C-alpha positions as a Python dict, from the first residue, in 0.01 Angstrom:
ca = {
    (1, 'M'): (0, 0, 0),
    (2, 'R'): (-240, -249, 174),
    (3, 'I'): (-609, -154, 182),
    (4, 'L'): (-797, -289, 497),
    (5, 'V'): (-1185, -278, 565),
    (6, 'V'): (-1333, -230, 883),
    (7, 'A'): (-1674, -444, 859),
    (8, 'N'): (-1959, -581, 1045),
    (9, 'Q'): (-2322, -574, 897),
    (10, 'K'): (-2412, -570, 1289),
    (11, 'G'): (-2428, -211, 1469),
    (12, 'G'): (-2262, -63, 1769),
    (13, 'V'): (-1996, -342, 1793),
    (14, 'G'): (-1689, -51, 1770),
    (15, 'K'): (-1624, -53, 1357),
    (16, 'T'): (-1560, 297, 1384),
    (17, 'T'): (-1367, 355, 1730),
    (18, 'T'): (-1196, 61, 1552),
    (19, 'A'): (-1081, 237, 1229),
    (20, 'I'): (-1017, 554, 1420),
    (21, 'N'): (-779, 418, 1673),
    (22, 'L'): (-632, 119, 1465),
    (23, 'G'): (-510, 397, 1186),
    (24, 'T'): (-364, 632, 1460),
    (25, 'A'): (-190, 367, 1645),
    (26, 'L'): (-31, 251, 1273),
    (27, 'A'): (24, 626, 1203),
    (28, 'A'): (201, 596, 1562),
    (29, 'I'): (449, 313, 1491),
    (30, 'G'): (562, 491, 1162),
    (31, 'E'): (305, 418, 905),
    (32, 'R'): (121, 668, 676),
    (33, 'V'): (-234, 618, 674),
    (34, 'L'): (-616, 715, 528),
    (35, 'I'): (-874, 651, 654),
    (36, 'V'): (-1196, 672, 393),
    (37, 'D'): (-1522, 745, 566),
    (38, 'L'): (-1779, 562, 379),
    (39, 'D'): (-2051, 583, 684),
    (40, 'P'): (-2324, 856, 585),
    (41, 'Q'): (-2359, 960, 968),
    (42, 'G'): (-1941, 1045, 897),
    (43, 'N'): (-1846, 954, 1284),
    (44, 'A'): (-1526, 892, 1138),
    (45, 'S'): (-1439, 1226, 1041),
    (46, 'T'): (-1604, 1366, 1369),
    (47, 'G'): (-1416, 1127, 1570),
    (48, 'L'): (-1111, 1272, 1414),
    (49, 'G'): (-1183, 1624, 1441),
    (50, 'I'): (-1280, 1721, 1071),
    (51, 'D'): (-1559, 1955, 1127),
    (52, 'Q'): (-1862, 2009, 859),
    (53, 'K'): (-1765, 2337, 693),
    (54, 'S'): (-1412, 2145, 632),
    (55, 'R'): (-1571, 1875, 418),
    (56, 'L'): (-1595, 2062, 112),
    (57, 'V'): (-1482, 1755, -92),
    (58, 'S'): (-1612, 1441, 43),
    (59, 'T'): (-1644, 1033, -29),
    (60, 'Y'): (-1997, 1149, -149),
    (61, 'D'): (-1791, 1322, -442),
    (62, 'V'): (-1588, 1068, -517),
    (63, 'L'): (-1804, 797, -552),
    (64, 'L'): (-1990, 990, -793),
    (65, 'G'): (-1679, 1045, -994),
    (66, 'E'): (-1683, 1426, -965),
    (67, 'R'): (-1361, 1475, -763),
    (68, 'P'): (-1039, 1240, -683),
    (69, 'L'): (-995, 1094, -414),
    (70, 'A'): (-655, 1297, -359),
    (71, 'D'): (-895, 1603, -375),
    (72, 'A'): (-1098, 1470, -55),
    (73, 'V'): (-807, 1423, 163),
    (74, 'L'): (-756, 1607, 517),
    (75, 'P'): (-452, 1599, 724),
    (76, 'T'): (-597, 1516, 1092),
    (77, 'A'): (-400, 1660, 1422),
    (78, 'V'): (-229, 1318, 1389),
    (79, 'P'): (91, 1318, 1221),
    (80, 'R'): (83, 1076, 901),
    (81, 'L'): (-286, 1036, 984),
    (82, 'F'): (-506, 1173, 720),
    (83, 'V'): (-888, 1105, 638),
    (84, 'A'): (-1138, 1133, 340),
    (85, 'P'): (-1467, 1249, 507),
    (86, 'S'): (-1818, 1125, 434),
    (87, 'T'): (-2127, 1368, 428),
    (88, 'L'): (-2477, 1279, 486),
    (89, 'D'): (-2534, 1309, 72),
    (90, 'L'): (-2410, 964, 61),
    (91, 'L'): (-2755, 857, 149),
    (92, 'G'): (-2816, 936, -166),
    (93, 'V'): (-2552, 803, -340),
    (94, 'E'): (-2683, 456, -419),
    (95, 'L'): (-2971, 603, -625),
    (96, 'E'): (-2785, 825, -791),
    (97, 'I'): (-2549, 544, -940),
    (98, 'A'): (-2744, 257, -941),
    (99, 'G'): (-2752, 252, -1300),
    (100, 'D'): (-2394, 264, -1343),
    (101, 'K'): (-2215, -49, -1538),
    (102, 'D'): (-1910, 0, -1239),
    (103, 'R'): (-2144, 92, -982),
    (104, 'T'): (-1973, -175, -722),
    (105, 'F'): (-1619, -75, -856),
    (106, 'K'): (-1663, 338, -787),
    (107, 'L'): (-1402, 315, -486),
    (108, 'R'): (-1118, 50, -618),
    (109, 'S'): (-1125, 282, -916),
    (110, 'A'): (-1096, 563, -678),
    (111, 'I'): (-803, 448, -480),
    (112, 'A'): (-623, 295, -750),
    (113, 'A'): (-585, 627, -925),
    (114, 'L'): (-479, 713, -584),
    (115, 'A'): (-246, 526, -598),
    (116, 'E'): (-58, 543, -914),
    (117, 'A'): (-44, 917, -896),
    (118, 'D'): (315, 1067, -944),
    (119, 'Q'): (405, 1154, -588),
    (120, 'P'): (718, 1154, -353),
    (121, 'D'): (745, 799, -197),
    (122, 'D'): (727, 989, 196),
    (123, 'D'): (358, 1089, 49),
    (124, 'R'): (244, 741, -54),
    (125, 'F'): (-11, 601, 220),
    (126, 'T'): (88, 279, 309),
    (127, 'Y'): (-238, 157, 469),
    (128, 'V'): (-598, 240, 342),
    (129, 'L'): (-865, 220, 663),
    (130, 'I'): (-1246, 204, 527),
    (131, 'D'): (-1526, 288, 774),
    (132, 'C'): (-1815, 123, 622),
    (133, 'P'): (-2178, 214, 760),
    (134, 'P'): (-2354, -98, 964),
    (135, 'S'): (-2549, -240, 693),
    (136, 'L'): (-2501, -455, 334),
    (137, 'N'): (-2542, -201, 119),
    (138, 'L'): (-2344, -44, -233),
    (139, 'L'): (-2177, 158, -4),
    (140, 'T'): (-2038, -181, 199),
    (141, 'V'): (-2046, -376, -129),
    (142, 'N'): (-1795, -98, -283),
    (143, 'A'): (-1567, -136, 34),
    (144, 'L'): (-1530, -512, 0),
    (145, 'A'): (-1448, -520, -382),
    (146, 'A'): (-1179, -248, -303),
    (147, 'S'): (-995, -404, -25),
    (148, 'D'): (-710, -692, 46),
    (149, 'S'): (-886, -789, 384),
    (150, 'V'): (-1139, -736, 601),
    (151, 'V'): (-1054, -686, 997),
    (152, 'V'): (-1398, -751, 1210),
    (153, 'P'): (-1524, -578, 1532),
    (154, 'L'): (-1700, -805, 1733),
    (155, 'Q'): (-1846, -718, 2059),
    (156, 'C'): (-1808, -955, 2339),
    (157, 'E'): (-2200, -1007, 2374),
    (158, 'F'): (-2450, -1287, 2301),
    (159, 'F'): (-2536, -1263, 1918),
    (160, 'A'): (-2168, -1202, 1809),
    (161, 'L'): (-2107, -1516, 1631),
    (162, 'E'): (-2456, -1513, 1479),
    (163, 'G'): (-2324, -1205, 1321),
    (164, 'L'): (-2013, -1320, 1258),
    (165, 'S'): (-2142, -1583, 1060),
    (166, 'Q'): (-2377, -1347, 811),
    (167, 'L'): (-2009, -1144, 739),
    (168, 'I'): (-1849, -1462, 629),
    (169, 'K'): (-2080, -1553, 385),
    (170, 'T'): (-2096, -1214, 295),
    (171, 'V'): (-1703, -1197, 214),
    (172, 'D'): (-1770, -1562, 84),
    (173, 'Q'): (-2011, -1410, -175),
    (174, 'V'): (-1783, -1057, -249),
    (175, 'R'): (-1505, -1279, -301),
    (176, 'R'): (-1670, -1510, -572),
    (177, 'S'): (-1807, -1238, -775),
    (178, 'L'): (-1652, -953, -721),
    (179, 'N'): (-1328, -934, -585),
    (180, 'P'): (-1107, -1267, -561),
    (181, 'R'): (-825, -1149, -363),
    (182, 'L'): (-1045, -1059, -45),
    (183, 'T'): (-967, -1239, 286),
    (184, 'I'): (-1044, -1206, 659),
    (185, 'H'): (-777, -1033, 811),
    (186, 'G'): (-898, -1070, 1183),
    (187, 'V'): (-1137, -1061, 1408),
    (188, 'V'): (-1089, -798, 1701),
    (189, 'L'): (-1320, -844, 2008),
    (190, 'T'): (-1452, -516, 2117),
    (191, 'M'): (-1562, -399, 2423),
    (192, 'F'): (-1442, -665, 2656),
    (193, 'D'): (-1555, -659, 3066),
    (194, 'P'): (-1374, -901, 3218),
    (195, 'R'): (-1655, -879, 3489),
    (196, 'N'): (-1906, -1039, 3269),
    (197, 'N'): (-1883, -1433, 3270),
    (198, 'L'): (-2078, -1381, 2925),
    (199, 'A'): (-1820, -1181, 2777),
    (200, 'S'): (-1540, -1450, 2855),
    (201, 'Q'): (-1750, -1731, 2729),
    (202, 'V'): (-1826, -1508, 2386),
    (203, 'V'): (-1409, -1490, 2351),
    (204, 'A'): (-1400, -1835, 2409),
    (205, 'D'): (-1657, -1902, 2141),
    (206, 'V'): (-1535, -1690, 1855),
    (207, 'R'): (-1165, -1841, 1932),
    (208, 'A'): (-1284, -2190, 1898),
    (209, 'F'): (-1514, -2085, 1603),
    (210, 'M'): (-1282, -1850, 1404),
    (211, 'G'): (-938, -2024, 1568),
    (212, 'D'): (-607, -1752, 1462),
    (213, 'K'): (-818, -1553, 1273),
    (214, 'V'): (-926, -1378, 1606),
    (215, 'Y'): (-654, -1135, 1711),
    (216, 'Q'): (-501, -1190, 2033),
    (217, 'T'): (-576, -842, 2179),
    (218, 'V'): (-905, -807, 2315),
    (219, 'I'): (-1021, -409, 2307),
    (220, 'P'): (-1140, -337, 2677),
    (221, 'R'): (-1462, -159, 2756),
    (222, 'N'): (-1305, 152, 2852),
    (223, 'V'): (-1449, 534, 2973),
    (224, 'R'): (-1155, 705, 2798),
    (225, 'V'): (-1249, 531, 2444),
    (226, 'S'): (-1582, 612, 2473),
    (227, 'E'): (-1521, 982, 2582),
    (228, 'A'): (-1262, 1053, 2310),
    (229, 'P'): (-1455, 1117, 1984),
    (230, 'S'): (-1639, 1394, 2176),
    (231, 'H'): (-1330, 1549, 2170),
    (232, 'G'): (-1258, 1579, 1833),
    (233, 'K'): (-1000, 1306, 1919),
    (234, 'P'): (-851, 905, 1878),
    (235, 'V'): (-797, 786, 2256),
    (236, 'L'): (-444, 767, 2174),
    (237, 'L'): (-410, 1155, 2164),
    (238, 'Y'): (-691, 1185, 2446),
    (239, 'D'): (-571, 965, 2722),
    (240, 'L'): (-259, 736, 2575),
    (241, 'K'): (-187, 557, 2870),
    (242, 'C'): (-539, 413, 2939),
    (243, 'N'): (-631, 94, 2892),
    (244, 'G'): (-802, 114, 2537),
    (245, 'S'): (-519, 311, 2409),
    (246, 'Q'): (-239, 62, 2511),
    (247, 'A'): (-485, -212, 2335),
    (248, 'Y'): (-532, -55, 2009),
    (249, 'L'): (-133, -7, 2011),
    (250, 'R'): (-64, -405, 2038),
    (251, 'L'): (-364, -437, 1785),
    (252, 'A'): (-148, -244, 1532),
    (253, 'S'): (129, -403, 1604),
    (254, 'E'): (-53, -745, 1545),
    (255, 'V'): (-162, -582, 1185),
    (256, 'I'): (200, -534, 1085),
    (257, 'Q'): (312, -864, 1215),
    (258, 'R'): (46, -1072, 1042),
    (259, 'E'): (99, -832, 693),
    (260, 'R'): (455, -934, 739),
    (261, 'A'): (399, -1292, 780),
    (262, 'L'): (160, -1229, 434),
    (263, 'R'): (451, -1050, 230),
    (264, 'A'): (698, -1356, 409),
    (265, 'A'): (485, -1626, 261),
}
């Protein structure tokens, strides 16, 4: 099981869209994927068609230690793609676990228990993707402490590099203090508009700054990608042939290639 956290302290960069559609693309090429929704807004859950009435057990219950992660897992309309949904209760979870000594490792323990559970190989997840809130709070720290690598969505806009620098510092801090194995898996450039000269300059600047850590795949600004969540579907189900869907399939292939290179090393 490989655990990837989709994180950026800046809002509106495409974190949830990337988590949903990367997870869908990985499932489409044969992986068994669990998306863990750690954002109190629950947009990843909604975008995968999970309504509020179905969220009887959520990541809130998991972080409190009241229920195992397996109890929160729900199937989606996508074969081999599952989600552990969130609810607004997550807004108060920081206060409720703040006094616990293991408060930063709640999610790590829950995922470890899921991985160690006695189950057939066909039922084991090969990837866990964690969708974080757009801030550096205890939820995000839990996700970083539980993960192998960070996938960083980065919007092609003026302040992109500033936000990236902040995130790199955060990852370094977590690596030193909580999770020595944490690495940056890659930076995915999102909402790219080729008609915008600034967007092209941002792409060039980020590639110069981060080198081969930047995925070759760039996610275009695409109306179908924006429309899909309102229908409770990943864009690959909503419109497989659109540019956004094809880009996420290419991104999934890149993620798999990097994983194979890591194992080979």
